[in-house]
TORPAKE-903258 format. One line per 4 residues: number of its first residue (from 1); their letters; for each residue x, y, z of N, C-alpha, C. Coordinates in pm, 1 decimal. Layout:
N
NUM) a) X,Y,Z,X,Y,Z,X,Y,Z | ...
This chain:
256
1) xxxx) -385.5,264.4,1846.3,-290.7,161.1,1839.3,-149.7,245.4,1849.3 | -171.4,342.7,1764.1,-22.6,399.6,1752.0,-38.1,577.8,1710.9 | 94.1,619.5,1730.6,57.4,788.3,1698.6,83.4,816.9,1608.8 | 94.4,697.1,1508.0,166.6,777.1,1373.2,76.7,869.9,1284.7
5) xxxx) 136.7,940.5,1210.9,39.3,1028.6,1141.3,-13.0,943.9,1032.0 | -123.0,985.2,975.8,-200.3,921.9,853.2,-85.4,958.4,733.5 | -77.8,863.0,633.2,-24.0,908.1,522.4,-100.5,842.1,407.7 | -91.5,920.1,284.1,-160.5,893.2,144.7,-74.6,844.0,64.4
9) xxxx) -98.0,748.2,-0.6,-47.8,674.3,-142.8,-145.3,675.9,-248.0 | -51.4,670.8,-358.2,-93.2,676.2,-498.9,-77.1,538.3,-527.4 | -132.6,446.8,-601.3,-88.7,324.4,-677.8,-120.4,400.4,-802.9 | 1.4,439.6,-885.0,-46.2,458.0,-1022.5,-18.8,355.2,-1112.5
13) xxxx) -124.5,274.3,-1151.9,-115.8,165.2,-1232.2,-53.9,181.7,-1372.6 | 60.7,83.4,-1407.7,110.6,136.7,-1543.4,45.1,57.6,-1645.9 | -56.0,116.7,-1680.3,-154.7,48.8,-1782.3,-221.9,130.4,-1868.9 | -251.3,107.4,-1973.5,-362.3,181.9,-2081.1,-316.2,325.9,-2070.7
17) xxxx) -176.6,367.4,-2085.7,-136.7,519.1,-2098.1,18.9,515.9,-2137.5 | 86.3,574.2,-2222.2,234.1,615.4,-2241.7,282.4,655.0,-2138.1 | 427.9,646.4,-2134.2,517.9,687.1,-2030.0,503.1,832.2,-1996.1 | 480.8,915.7,-2101.1,458.2,1050.7,-2088.5,358.8,1068.6,-1972.3
21) xxxx) 235.8,1038.9,-2008.1,119.2,1028.6,-1904.9,167.7,992.5,-1775.3 | 211.8,898.9,-1760.7,278.7,824.0,-1626.4,354.1,933.9,-1562.0 | 489.2,998.9,-1606.5,563.4,1052.9,-1558.9,502.7,1180.9,-1523.7 | 398.9,1244.5,-1608.1,329.4,1351.6,-1544.1,236.3,1339.1,-1415.7
25) xxxx) 152.2,1232.9,-1449.4,67.9,1206.7,-1313.9,140.6,1199.1,-1200.9 | 264.8,1126.8,-1212.4,360.6,1114.3,-1091.5,386.1,1224.6,-1035.9 | 446.2,1333.2,-1148.5,482.8,1464.7,-1056.2,341.6,1556.6,-1034.4 | 221.4,1518.8,-1097.0,118.6,1604.3,-1028.8,98.0,1549.0,-900.4
29) xxxx) 85.1,1429.5,-878.2,62.5,1392.5,-730.2,165.0,1401.1,-610.3 | 293.3,1415.5,-677.6,415.9,1452.0,-552.6,345.0,1598.2,-562.8 | 296.2,1685.7,-659.8,300.5,1831.3,-614.7,185.1,1861.5,-529.0 | 71.3,1754.8,-551.6,-56.3,1764.5,-479.9,-17.6,1733.3,-313.2
33) xxxx) 124.5,1641.0,-273.4,123.7,1645.6,-145.9,110.3,1490.1,-102.7 | 106.8,1409.4,-212.9,96.9,1259.6,-154.7,217.8,1223.5,-127.7 | 213.9,1120.4,-35.0,343.9,1093.4,65.4,397.6,965.5,-27.6 | 334.0,841.9,-66.5,373.6,756.7,-140.3,343.9,725.0,-256.1
37) xxxx) 419.6,680.7,-355.6,394.7,694.6,-495.7,416.0,535.1,-521.5 | 330.8,459.6,-561.6,320.3,307.0,-608.6,310.4,289.2,-749.5 | 353.0,183.9,-795.9,323.2,96.9,-892.3,265.1,-31.3,-856.6 | 249.8,-125.8,-959.0,268.3,-246.8,-943.6,341.6,-329.7,-1038.0
41) xxxx) 349.4,-452.5,-997.0,439.1,-590.5,-1060.3,366.9,-657.5,-1141.5 | 324.8,-631.8,-1264.1,281.2,-702.2,-1336.2,330.8,-667.7,-1488.4 | 282.1,-772.8,-1567.5,343.3,-738.7,-1711.1,210.8,-739.5,-1819.3 | 101.4,-736.4,-1770.3,-16.0,-700.6,-1855.1,-127.1,-644.5,-1764.1
45) xxxx) -197.5,-557.7,-1842.5,-304.3,-478.1,-1762.8,-387.3,-573.6,-1681.0 | -431.3,-544.5,-1570.9,-520.0,-608.1,-1472.4,-693.4,-594.1,-1472.3 | -723.4,-456.6,-1559.0,-828.8,-421.8,-1604.6,-814.5,-353.3,-1710.3 | -957.1,-374.1,-1769.7,-970.0,-305.1,-1901.8,-902.6,-414.6,-2025.9
49) xxxx) -872.8,-351.0,-2123.0,-807.7,-440.1,-2218.4,-701.9,-532.6,-2194.4 | -716.6,-658.0,-2175.1,-600.8,-755.2,-2144.3,-442.4,-725.1,-2193.2 | -445.7,-683.9,-2300.7,-343.4,-657.4,-2407.6,-312.6,-514.0,-2444.2 | -344.2,-443.1,-2367.7,-332.3,-278.3,-2378.4,-220.5,-255.6,-2312.4
53) xxxx) -176.3,-119.6,-2322.4,-47.6,-66.8,-2308.0,0.5,-118.9,-2179.0 | 127.8,-132.7,-2126.6,161.5,-155.4,-2024.6,290.4,-144.4,-1988.6 | 391.7,-119.7,-1864.3,521.0,-90.3,-1848.9,562.9,-173.4,-1737.6 | 679.6,-220.4,-1737.4,758.3,-298.0,-1613.7,777.4,-202.7,-1484.1
57) xxxx) 757.7,-296.7,-1394.2,766.5,-219.4,-1259.8,902.5,-149.7,-1227.5 | 998.6,-219.1,-1210.7,1136.2,-179.5,-1144.5,1202.5,-70.9,-1224.2 | 1204.9,-89.0,-1381.9,1254.2,-0.6,-1439.4,1198.7,143.5,-1436.9 | 1062.0,134.5,-1388.1,981.1,239.3,-1391.5,1023.7,316.4,-1236.6
61) xxxx) 1033.4,229.8,-1127.0,1096.2,323.9,-1024.6,1198.7,358.5,-1031.4 | 1292.5,311.8,-1084.7,1452.2,379.0,-1104.2,1420.1,526.1,-1160.1 | 1316.0,513.6,-1275.4,1308.0,645.6,-1320.7,1225.9,741.4,-1230.6 | 1150.0,667.8,-1171.6,1051.2,779.8,-1043.4,1178.3,829.3,-993.9
65) xxxx) 1280.7,760.3,-907.0,1377.7,787.6,-843.9,1430.7,923.5,-862.4 | 1461.8,919.8,-996.7,1527.3,1028.1,-1068.8,1410.7,1162.0,-1077.3 | 1309.0,1117.3,-1109.2,1187.4,1253.5,-1159.9,1126.6,1289.7,-1046.8 | 1117.7,1224.1,-919.7,1062.0,1269.5,-815.3,1166.2,1309.9,-680.2
69) xxxx) 1124.5,1390.8,-617.0,1209.1,1451.8,-523.4,1185.2,1423.8,-385.3 | 1059.6,1432.5,-335.6,1021.8,1414.7,-188.3,947.6,1287.4,-163.5 | 855.4,1224.6,-247.2,773.7,1135.5,-211.5,853.8,976.5,-204.0 | 801.7,892.7,-126.3,864.6,762.7,-100.7,807.5,686.7,-208.4
73) xxxx) 861.1,580.5,-271.0,835.8,517.7,-392.1,841.3,373.9,-365.0 | 762.3,289.9,-464.0,781.0,155.5,-414.8,650.2,101.4,-526.5 | 674.3,-60.2,-491.8,562.7,-140.3,-568.0,466.6,-169.2,-490.0 | 343.3,-185.6,-515.5,208.4,-241.7,-406.9,178.1,-356.7,-519.5
77) xxxx) 241.1,-466.5,-507.5,379.1,-504.4,-435.3,461.2,-582.3,-564.6 | 580.2,-600.9,-510.7,651.6,-668.3,-632.1,645.6,-825.8,-608.0 | 633.1,-892.1,-725.6,621.1,-1041.7,-689.9,737.0,-1123.3,-693.4 | 759.3,-1173.3,-570.9,869.5,-1266.3,-522.2,927.7,-1350.3,-640.9
81) xxxx) 824.2,-1404.7,-718.6,861.6,-1500.4,-831.6,937.9,-1462.2,-929.9 | 935.1,-1356.4,-966.9,988.2,-1292.5,-1093.5,1151.9,-1252.3,-1090.9 | 1222.0,-1243.7,-959.2,1324.0,-1195.6,-961.2,1393.2,-1319.7,-832.6 | 1538.1,-1316.5,-867.6,1621.0,-1391.6,-771.5,1627.0,-1305.8,-630.6
85) xxxx) 1620.3,-1348.9,-521.3,1585.9,-1233.6,-398.2,1713.5,-1155.8,-377.2 | 1869.4,-1210.9,-424.9,1991.6,-1140.4,-425.4,1960.4,-1018.4,-492.6 | 1918.4,-1044.9,-619.6,1903.9,-947.2,-724.9,1812.9,-858.3,-675.1 | 1711.7,-889.3,-663.0,1614.4,-790.7,-592.9,1640.9,-715.2,-487.1
89) xxxx) 1713.0,-772.3,-401.1,1802.0,-679.2,-288.5,1880.7,-571.4,-369.8 | 1957.6,-641.5,-454.6,2035.8,-523.2,-524.4,1962.0,-432.1,-581.7 | 1890.0,-459.6,-669.9,1788.8,-368.1,-736.2,1754.2,-245.8,-629.7 | 1670.8,-307.4,-538.4,1617.6,-220.7,-422.8,1719.1,-125.8,-380.5
93) xxxx) 1856.3,-188.2,-358.1,1968.2,-94.6,-270.3,1982.4,1.6,-380.4 | 2006.7,-8.9,-507.2,2033.5,76.8,-602.1,1949.2,179.0,-622.3 | 1793.7,146.7,-625.5,1678.2,236.4,-637.3,1692.4,298.8,-502.7 | 1723.6,287.3,-421.1,1728.8,346.8,-275.2,1839.5,458.5,-302.8
97) xxxx) 1957.4,426.9,-326.9,2056.4,497.2,-363.8,2025.7,621.4,-464.5 | 1958.6,577.8,-568.2,1933.7,686.8,-686.6,1830.1,764.2,-624.8 | 1730.5,719.2,-521.8,1616.2,833.1,-461.9,1668.3,878.9,-355.7 | 1790.9,875.0,-309.7,1839.3,880.6,-199.2,1756.2,886.4,-54.4
101) xxxx) 1733.6,757.0,-66.3,1663.8,685.0,66.1,1512.8,707.4,73.4 | 1450.3,684.8,-55.3,1302.3,715.6,-28.3,1237.4,586.4,-79.0 | 1299.7,487.7,-118.9,1236.1,320.8,-168.7,1188.8,265.0,-40.1 | 1070.7,208.4,-54.4,989.1,91.5,11.7,1018.6,-44.6,-75.2
105) xxxx) 1033.5,-131.2,-11.6,1041.5,-271.7,-80.5,907.3,-325.0,-55.5 | 803.1,-296.4,-121.7,679.3,-386.0,-116.5,698.0,-511.6,-209.7 | 648.9,-618.6,-128.3,683.7,-766.5,-185.7,559.7,-857.9,-132.5 | 533.4,-936.1,-214.2,426.1,-1040.7,-211.2,450.3,-1188.5,-289.6
109) xxxx) 380.5,-1262.0,-268.7,407.7,-1396.2,-313.4,373.8,-1443.6,-455.6 | 289.0,-1327.5,-526.1,227.9,-1331.4,-659.2,107.3,-1416.7,-675.1 | 34.3,-1389.9,-768.8,-92.5,-1445.3,-795.0,-172.3,-1447.2,-919.5 | -95.8,-1352.2,-995.3,-149.0,-1332.2,-1144.2,-94.1,-1420.2,-1249.7
113) xxxx) -161.0,-1540.1,-1283.0,-103.6,-1634.9,-1343.4,-57.7,-1632.1,-1482.4 | -139.5,-1525.5,-1587.4,-94.1,-1482.5,-1678.4,40.9,-1437.6,-1677.6 | 105.3,-1344.2,-1583.2,248.9,-1323.5,-1574.8,317.0,-1420.9,-1576.4 | 298.1,-1539.7,-1528.2,390.8,-1652.6,-1501.3,381.8,-1713.0,-1620.6
117) xxxx) 256.1,-1764.8,-1678.5,265.9,-1840.6,-1785.8,315.5,-1774.2,-1934.2 | 307.2,-1676.6,-1953.1,348.8,-1564.2,-2056.7,495.4,-1543.5,-2057.4 | 564.8,-1528.7,-1943.5,702.5,-1506.4,-1896.4,799.8,-1632.5,-1871.2 | 729.6,-1737.8,-1865.5,812.2,-1876.5,-1809.3,845.1,-1887.8,-1687.8
121) xxxx) 748.4,-1835.0,-1577.9,782.6,-1870.8,-1456.2,685.7,-1972.2,-1420.5 | 704.3,-2072.4,-1322.8,629.8,-2163.2,-1305.6,534.1,-2129.7,-1159.3 | 414.5,-2141.3,-1214.3,304.8,-2097.5,-1119.8,272.9,-2165.2,-990.0 | 286.0,-2308.5,-998.0,273.1,-2366.8,-881.1,150.4,-2354.8,-800.2
125) xxxx) 178.7,-2349.9,-666.1,47.2,-2345.4,-579.9,59.7,-2211.9,-491.0 | -39.9,-2164.7,-425.2,-44.7,-2051.8,-359.8,46.1,-2085.0,-238.2 | 20.2,-2221.5,-189.4,107.4,-2245.0,-50.7,256.2,-2237.2,-93.0 | 298.1,-2293.9,-194.2,439.4,-2290.0,-275.7,490.3,-2154.1,-281.1
129) xxxx) 421.0,-2079.9,-323.5,466.9,-1928.9,-360.7,495.2,-1872.9,-213.7 | 419.6,-1890.1,-117.5,400.1,-1814.1,26.3,547.7,-1858.3,63.8 | 577.1,-1997.7,39.9,709.7,-2097.4,103.4,832.6,-1998.2,75.0 | 828.3,-1969.7,-106.1,908.3,-1936.4,-170.0,945.1,-1794.2,-99.4
133) xxxx) 826.2,-1716.6,-60.0,840.7,-1598.9,-26.9,932.0,-1582.8,120.4 | 882.6,-1677.5,191.2,949.4,-1708.4,328.3,1088.9,-1721.4,334.8 | 1138.2,-1808.3,227.9,1288.1,-1819.9,198.0,1350.8,-1688.4,158.2 | 1278.0,-1624.0,86.2,1329.6,-1525.4,9.7,1365.8,-1399.7,105.2
137) xxxx) 1264.1,-1356.8,193.5,1302.2,-1260.4,289.8,1428.5,-1250.6,337.0 | 1461.1,-1342.2,433.4,1593.3,-1344.3,486.7,1720.5,-1338.8,390.1 | 1692.8,-1379.5,274.2,1827.2,-1387.3,184.3,1793.4,-1224.0,135.4 | 1711.0,-1170.5,107.6,1715.6,-1028.1,88.4,1797.8,-954.8,190.1
141) xxxx) 1710.8,-961.1,308.7,1783.0,-914.1,416.5,1929.7,-918.4,423.5 | 1991.6,-1056.8,404.2,2116.4,-1091.5,420.3,2196.3,-1004.3,304.8 | 2166.3,-1003.5,189.9,2243.5,-926.4,81.2,2221.9,-775.8,116.2 | 2174.7,-739.0,166.5,2161.1,-608.0,192.6,2296.1,-544.4,288.9
145) xxxx) 2298.5,-675.7,372.7,2429.9,-644.9,462.7,2528.6,-653.9,418.5 | 2555.5,-718.4,281.7,2670.1,-757.3,201.7,2719.1,-654.7,108.7 | 2633.3,-588.3,58.2,2637.5,-473.1,-54.1,2713.8,-370.8,-27.7 | 2817.1,-325.4,-135.3,2893.6,-219.1,-141.4,2871.6,-120.8,-226.6
149) xxxx) 2801.5,-1.4,-191.4,2788.9,26.5,-50.1,2658.4,-8.0,-23.0 | 2639.2,9.6,122.5,2504.3,-61.7,189.4,2380.8,18.4,148.7 | 2254.4,7.7,167.4,2147.5,77.3,128.5,2172.1,206.4,233.2 | 2114.9,325.3,176.4,2120.2,437.3,253.8,2048.9,434.7,399.6
153) xxxx) 1950.1,358.4,408.0,1903.0,346.8,541.4,1841.8,220.0,550.4 | 1775.1,139.5,657.5,1721.3,40.1,664.5,1589.5,29.1,596.6 | 1592.4,-32.1,462.4,1481.7,-22.3,364.3,1358.9,-80.0,427.7 | 1248.9,11.6,429.6,1125.4,-40.2,466.5,1064.8,-144.6,370.4
157) xxxx) 1035.1,-274.8,446.1,970.6,-358.5,376.8,839.1,-363.4,384.1 | 755.9,-344.2,278.6,590.9,-371.1,309.3,573.6,-509.8,255.5 | 505.3,-582.7,321.1,433.1,-703.6,293.8,270.6,-693.6,253.9 | 253.7,-751.0,129.4,110.5,-724.8,99.1,19.8,-861.3,112.2
161) xxxx) -70.7,-864.0,165.3,-136.0,-994.7,188.7,-200.9,-1008.7,319.1 | -315.0,-1135.0,309.4,-372.7,-1153.0,451.7,-386.4,-1316.5,519.5 | -308.0,-1405.3,416.7,-306.8,-1520.6,468.9,-272.6,-1544.1,625.3 | -347.7,-1596.3,709.3,-330.4,-1606.4,828.0,-233.5,-1697.2,902.9
165) xxxx) -217.1,-1796.8,836.9,-96.3,-1891.4,888.4,63.4,-1846.2,847.3 | 45.6,-1809.4,720.7,180.7,-1805.3,669.3,193.4,-1637.8,637.3 | 127.2,-1569.5,563.2,159.7,-1431.9,543.6,181.6,-1344.1,663.2 | 64.5,-1333.8,754.5,82.1,-1280.1,837.7,203.2,-1289.0,938.4
169) xxxx) 219.7,-1437.3,965.5,367.6,-1468.0,1043.0,477.5,-1404.3,964.7 | 512.6,-1409.3,844.1,610.1,-1331.7,777.6,596.2,-1177.1,793.5 | 485.3,-1111.4,812.6,467.1,-978.7,840.1,521.1,-951.8,981.6 | 500.2,-1052.2,1078.4,512.3,-1031.9,1216.9,669.3,-1016.7,1243.6
173) xxxx) 749.8,-1098.6,1129.8,906.8,-1160.9,1120.7,975.8,-1037.6,1057.9 | 938.4,-989.4,932.6,998.4,-907.4,861.7,946.2,-785.5,825.7 | 842.8,-750.5,840.9,744.4,-639.8,773.4,771.0,-502.0,857.5 | 782.6,-377.9,796.2,775.5,-246.9,863.0,618.6,-222.1,824.8
177) xxxx) 586.2,-239.9,709.9,448.6,-183.8,659.3,375.6,-333.6,648.0 | 239.9,-341.9,664.9,177.0,-437.1,625.4,45.2,-390.2,552.2 | 43.4,-438.1,416.1,-91.3,-402.3,353.1,-169.4,-496.3,335.6 | -303.2,-473.9,367.9,-414.1,-544.2,399.7,-515.5,-524.3,278.9
181) xxxx) -568.1,-620.1,206.0,-656.8,-598.3,78.0,-834.3,-602.6,178.0 | -815.9,-628.8,285.3,-941.7,-652.3,370.1,-1032.6,-532.4,374.5 | -1177.6,-576.2,393.1,-1256.4,-479.5,465.7,-1233.5,-462.2,595.2 | -1323.7,-359.0,652.5,-1280.2,-316.3,801.3,-1291.7,-406.7,889.8
185) xxxx) -1436.8,-498.3,855.2,-1455.6,-620.8,966.7,-1327.5,-732.5,958.6 | -1299.1,-762.1,850.4,-1192.1,-860.6,816.2,-1065.5,-814.1,887.4 | -1036.2,-683.8,855.8,-911.1,-616.1,916.6,-890.7,-628.9,1073.5 | -1016.9,-605.2,1119.1,-1003.6,-622.9,1294.3,-964.8,-750.6,1282.8
189) xxxx) -1037.5,-850.3,1250.6,-999.8,-969.1,1277.5,-835.5,-1030.1,1273.2 | -796.8,-984.6,1152.5,-684.2,-1032.5,1112.2,-563.6,-928.6,1184.9 | -592.2,-836.1,1201.1,-496.9,-762.8,1312.4,-479.3,-833.5,1460.0 | -599.9,-892.6,1497.3,-596.8,-984.3,1625.3,-486.2,-1087.2,1588.0
193) xxxx) -510.4,-1168.6,1470.8,-399.2,-1248.0,1442.8,-277.0,-1222.3,1422.4 | -251.0,-1104.9,1364.6,-110.8,-1033.7,1345.7,-57.5,-1006.9,1488.4 | -121.4,-966.4,1602.5,-63.9,-934.9,1732.1,-44.5,-1072.3,1788.4 | -104.3,-1187.2,1776.8,-70.2,-1305.3,1817.2,84.9,-1359.7,1764.5
197) xxxx) 81.6,-1327.8,1615.8,213.8,-1382.5,1558.6,313.7,-1305.7,1609.2 | 283.2,-1163.1,1623.0,415.1,-1091.3,1687.7,446.1,-1128.9,1843.3 | 346.0,-1172.9,1912.7,384.9,-1190.4,2043.6,465.1,-1337.9,2046.1 | 440.4,-1387.2,1953.7,521.1,-1581.3,1936.0,649.6,-1512.2,1892.1
201) xxxx) 687.3,-1383.3,1815.8,836.2,-1377.4,1783.1,878.9,-1248.4,1857.9 | 801.9,-1188.0,1964.8,858.3,-1108.1,2063.0,855.6,-997.0,2011.1 | 769.7,-965.0,1900.9,778.5,-815.0,1849.3,656.1,-728.7,1849.1 | 675.3,-614.6,1880.8,586.9,-491.9,1946.6,508.6,-471.5,1802.2
205) xxxx) 382.6,-493.3,1766.1,299.0,-486.9,1677.4,292.3,-330.6,1641.5 | 316.6,-247.7,1738.6,302.4,-104.7,1682.9,440.8,-56.4,1584.6 | 520.5,-145.0,1600.0,640.5,-109.9,1489.0,584.2,-149.2,1353.5 | 458.4,-194.4,1322.7,434.5,-208.1,1173.6,305.6,-124.3,1143.1
209) xxxx) 356.4,-54.0,1049.0,230.7,22.3,995.3,133.6,-39.9,934.9 | 14.6,-1.3,928.2,-106.1,-68.1,883.0,-136.8,18.1,764.1 | -118.3,-80.5,635.4,-168.3,5.8,492.8,-284.9,-60.0,436.1 | -390.3,4.2,398.8,-503.1,-18.3,339.4,-558.6,72.7,233.3
213) xxxx) -653.8,11.7,151.9,-706.1,77.3,32.5,-772.3,212.7,78.9 | -781.6,329.6,9.8,-828.5,440.4,48.7,-977.6,478.9,56.7 | -1073.7,394.0,39.3,-1206.3,394.4,9.5,-1285.6,497.6,93.6 | -1359.7,614.3,46.1,-1398.9,697.5,168.5,-1501.2,635.5,245.4
217) xxxx) -1577.3,538.7,206.8,-1700.8,485.0,312.5,-1610.8,435.0,430.9 | -1510.6,371.8,397.9,-1449.5,308.4,541.5,-1341.1,343.8,590.3 | -1291.6,471.7,530.3,-1150.3,513.5,592.1,-1168.8,551.7,719.1 | -1277.0,603.3,797.4,-1277.5,631.0,939.9,-1265.1,522.0,985.5
221) xxxx) -1343.4,436.0,984.5,-1342.6,305.9,1059.0,-1189.7,210.0,1050.2 | -1142.6,238.6,928.2,-991.3,201.1,905.2,-916.4,253.5,993.2 | -920.7,399.0,1015.1,-835.5,459.2,1097.9,-862.9,442.2,1230.2 | -992.4,416.1,1276.8,-989.6,394.9,1410.4,-922.5,239.0,1454.0
225) xxxx) -944.0,164.4,1335.2,-861.3,18.0,1371.0,-722.5,20.1,1379.4 | -684.3,158.4,1325.0,-496.0,132.0,1335.3,-438.0,168.3,1203.0 | -533.5,176.0,1097.1,-469.0,206.1,962.9,-421.3,334.7,947.7 | -269.1,361.4,901.5,-256.4,495.4,898.4,-196.2,498.9,735.5
229) xxxx) -150.0,418.7,653.0,-136.4,443.2,528.4,-242.2,400.9,445.7 | -290.3,515.9,357.3,-442.8,490.3,281.4,-407.2,533.5,151.6 | -413.6,400.2,74.7,-355.2,449.2,-57.6,-500.3,429.6,-167.0 | -493.4,503.2,-264.0,-595.9,502.3,-368.5,-539.8,472.5,-507.7
233) xxxx) -616.9,450.1,-598.8,-551.1,389.0,-732.0,-622.6,452.1,-833.0 | -512.9,460.5,-938.7,-569.8,544.0,-1059.5,-486.4,461.3,-1207.1 | -538.2,457.0,-1336.8,-465.2,390.1,-1439.9,-493.1,485.1,-1516.7 | -457.1,440.2,-1654.3,-526.5,543.0,-1791.2,-631.7,440.9,-1841.1
237) xxxx) -670.5,514.5,-1966.0,-585.7,620.9,-2042.9,-581.8,763.9,-1976.3 | -685.8,787.2,-1903.9,-700.0,901.2,-1817.6,-691.1,899.7,-1694.8 | -567.2,918.3,-1638.7,-553.6,917.8,-1478.2,-627.3,1035.5,-1386.9 | -701.4,994.2,-1293.7,-765.0,1066.4,-1228.8,-721.9,1091.9,-1099.7
241) xxxx) -693.8,1233.1,-1050.8,-621.5,1273.3,-915.5,-755.3,1293.5,-841.2 | -875.8,1313.3,-842.2,-973.9,1366.3,-775.2,-983.8,1294.5,-629.1 | -975.2,1199.6,-654.3,-1011.7,1095.8,-507.6,-879.4,1128.0,-418.4 | -763.0,1131.1,-477.0,-618.7,1134.1,-410.4,-628.2,1276.1,-351.2
245) xxxx) -681.2,1378.8,-437.4,-664.1,1524.1,-344.2,-774.4,1501.4,-249.6 | -892.8,1441.5,-259.7,-971.3,1461.4,-142.7,-905.0,1361.7,-14.1 | -822.9,1228.1,-91.3,-778.1,1203.3,53.1,-664.1,1273.0,121.0 | -576.1,1366.3,51.7,-481.4,1438.3,76.3,-553.6,1534.9,185.5
249) xxxx) -669.5,1612.9,160.3,-727.9,1697.2,232.8,-772.3,1644.6,382.9 | -837.4,1490.4,377.3,-893.9,1405.5,471.1,-745.6,1407.2,568.5 | -611.2,1370.4,480.3,-491.8,1341.6,607.6,-495.2,1467.3,684.5 | -468.9,1583.0,583.0,-439.3,1704.5,658.4,-538.6,1757.0,777.6
253) xxxx) -676.8,1706.2,772.4,-740.1,1738.7,881.4,-721.5,1641.2,991.1 | -684.8,1525.2,959.8,-661.1,1419.6,1079.2,-559.0,1466.6,1145.3 | -463.9,1481.5,1064.1,-292.6,1510.8,1141.9,-287.0,1642.9,1205.0 | -398.7,1741.7,1160.4,-375.1,1866.2,1239.8,-369.4,1872.4,1396.4
C-alpha cells in the first residue's frame, strides 16, 4: 500500500503512578528508540482502581515537549468534547512550538461517560458526538491559519475510531493518520471503506498513515494490510517497556 517505514509508538497511560515515574518512563522510551510517545485524554483511570492516581493530558504534553527532544508526542486521542475547537487548536499550536514541531494532534469524538458526568460535559449520543467532531475539525484547521505565530509545520492530525459512515469519512477528509482499534480481519474491511471515502473526496489513501495496536500475534498481518504505526501501551504502578523494546527491534528488522 505504501513505502512508508514502520514506526513504533508507546501509549504511556497516565494512571496509577506519580509524575516522576511518568517522566522517567518517557525518557527511557525515547532513549530506547520509540518514534511516537502518546498519552490519553481522560480524567480517571480506565483500568484498575477507578479512583487511582491520574493526570491530565494536555498539561502533560506540554511538559513532554520540554523534557523530550526527538520523539513526536500526542494524545491517543484527545476528546473533542472537552475543549472548544479554537482553544484546542491554540493549545496544539503552542505545544507544537514548545516541542519544535513534534506534536501530532490525535482527536476523537469521546466515549468514556464518567469523564463527562464528573466534569460537567453533556454526554449526549455517539452520533451527536461524531457530528460535533465533524464541525470541530474545520474550525481547528481554520484557527491554525489565523494564529500568530502559526504552527511550525502542518500539524499532523490523527483521528481514532472506525465508524464506517461518519468517522472514516472524516478520516478521508481531514486525517494524516488513522488509528484503528480493529483486529486484522476487520481492518481489511474498513480499509476498503476508507478507500471508498477517499475516492469520494478526491484523496489518495496512501497519504494517510494507518495506525494500529502493536500486538505481536497480529503485527505481521497488520503490516501486510498497510499498517505502519504500531503502538503498545503501558501504565502504572510499574510501567513495563519490554514489549516496546521487542517492537522496536521488529521495526528495525522490517525497515532494514
